[in-house]
C-alpha positions in Angstrom: 100.9 89.6 140.3 99.8 90.3 136.7 101.6 93.6 136.8 104.8 92.0 137.9 104.6 89.6 135.0 103.9 92.4 132.6 106.8 94.4 133.9 109.1 91.4 133.6 108.1 91.0 129.9 108.6 94.7 129.2 112.0 94.5 130.9 113.0 91.4 128.9 111.8 93.1 125.6 114.0 96.1 126.4 117.0 93.9 127.2 116.6 91.8 124.1 115.9 94.9 122.0 119.1 96.5 123.0 121.0 93.2 122.4 119.5 92.7 118.9 119.0 96.3 117.8 115.2 95.8 117.6 112.6 98.3 119.0 111.3 96.8 122.3 107.8 97.9 121.4 108.1 95.9 118.1 109.1 92.8 120.1 106.1 93.4 122.5 103.8 94.0 119.5 104.9 90.7 118.0 104.2 88.9 121.3 100.8 90.5 121.5 99.8 89.4 118.0 101.5 85.9 118.2 100.4 84.7 121.7 98.5 87.5 123.4 101.3 87.4 125.9 100.6 83.7 126.8 104.0 82.2 127.6 102.7 78.6 127.1 100.8 79.3 123.9 101.1 76.6 121.3 99.8 76.6 117.7 98.7 73.7 115.5 101.9 74.3 113.5 104.1 73.6 116.6 104.9 77.2 117.3 105.5 77.8 121.0 105.7 80.5 123.6 105.4 84.2 123.6 106.8 84.8 120.1 105.6 81.5 118.7 109.0 80.0 117.9 108.8 76.7 116.0 111.5 74.5 117.6 112.2 72.2 114.7 113.1 75.2 112.5 115.3 76.9 115.1 117.0 74.0 117.0 120.4 75.6 116.7 119.3 78.8 118.4 117.5 76.8 121.1 120.4 74.4 121.7 122.6 77.4 122.5 120.2 78.5 125.2 119.3 75.2 126.9 117.7 73.0 124.2 114.2 72.5 122.8 112.5 72.5 126.3 113.8 76.0 126.9 111.4 77.3 124.2 108.7 77.9 126.8 111.1 79.9 129.1 110.0 83.5 128.4 113.5 84.9 128.3 114.7 82.2 125.9 111.6 82.5 123.7 111.9 86.2 123.4 115.6 86.1 122.7 115.2 83.4 120.0 112.1 85.1 118.6 113.9 88.4 118.4 116.9 86.8 116.6 114.6 85.2 114.1 112.8 88.5 113.6 116.0 90.4 113.1 117.2 87.9 110.6 113.8 88.0 108.8 114.0 91.8 108.5 117.5 91.5 107.1 116.6 88.8 104.6 113.3 90.6 103.7 115.1 93.9 103.1 112.9 95.9 105.5 110.6 95.8 108.4 107.3 95.0 106.7 108.7 92.2 104.5 110.6 91.0 107.5 107.5 90.7 109.6 105.8 88.8 106.8 108.8 86.4 106.6 108.6 86.0 110.4 105.0 84.9 110.1 105.6 82.6 107.1 103.4 84.8 105.0 106.0 86.4 102.7 103.8 85.9 99.6 100.8 87.8 101.1 100.9 91.0 99.1 98.3 92.6 101.4 100.9 92.3 104.3 98.1 91.6 106.7 100.3 90.2 109.4 102.8 93.1 109.3 100.0 95.6 109.4 98.5 93.9 112.4 101.8 94.0 114.3 102.4 97.7 113.3 98.9 98.6 114.4 99.5 96.9 117.8 102.9 98.7 118.1 101.1 102.1 117.4 98.4 101.3 120.0 101.2 100.6 122.5 102.9 103.9 121.6 99.7 105.8 122.1 99.2 104.2 125.5 102.7 105.2 126.5 102.1 108.8 125.4 98.9 109.0 127.4 100.5 107.5 130.5 103.7 109.6 130.6 102.1 112.9 131.6 100.2 111.2 134.4 103.4 109.5 135.6 105.3 112.8 135.6 102.5 114.6 137.7 
């Protein structure tokens, strides 16, 4: 059952990645850091779901996909989160500042959040590299 859920999230990340032009592994890394893949995660700041979208800041995007209640729908949350991330990367002028903007930590010169996401993405890439030869055998 857990494998099915994981495969679904990976599939959604690929679909949303191709729609938004974001690397699916980056989307998955953000989910890992933001919610540890918990689709009903909620922060004290009001961020919700896999990508920790804050509904009051992104009502327009949520309204287009079913309203505020849809924020806990994994597909909607990933789509909205990816759009927010894509916009943050554009506004920030690059991936690292964009990740910091996404996290609301743009003024953090150490870029701790962005480094954490990129480390998670690298960890996922290494896992994929290790599993590919076994899958081909």
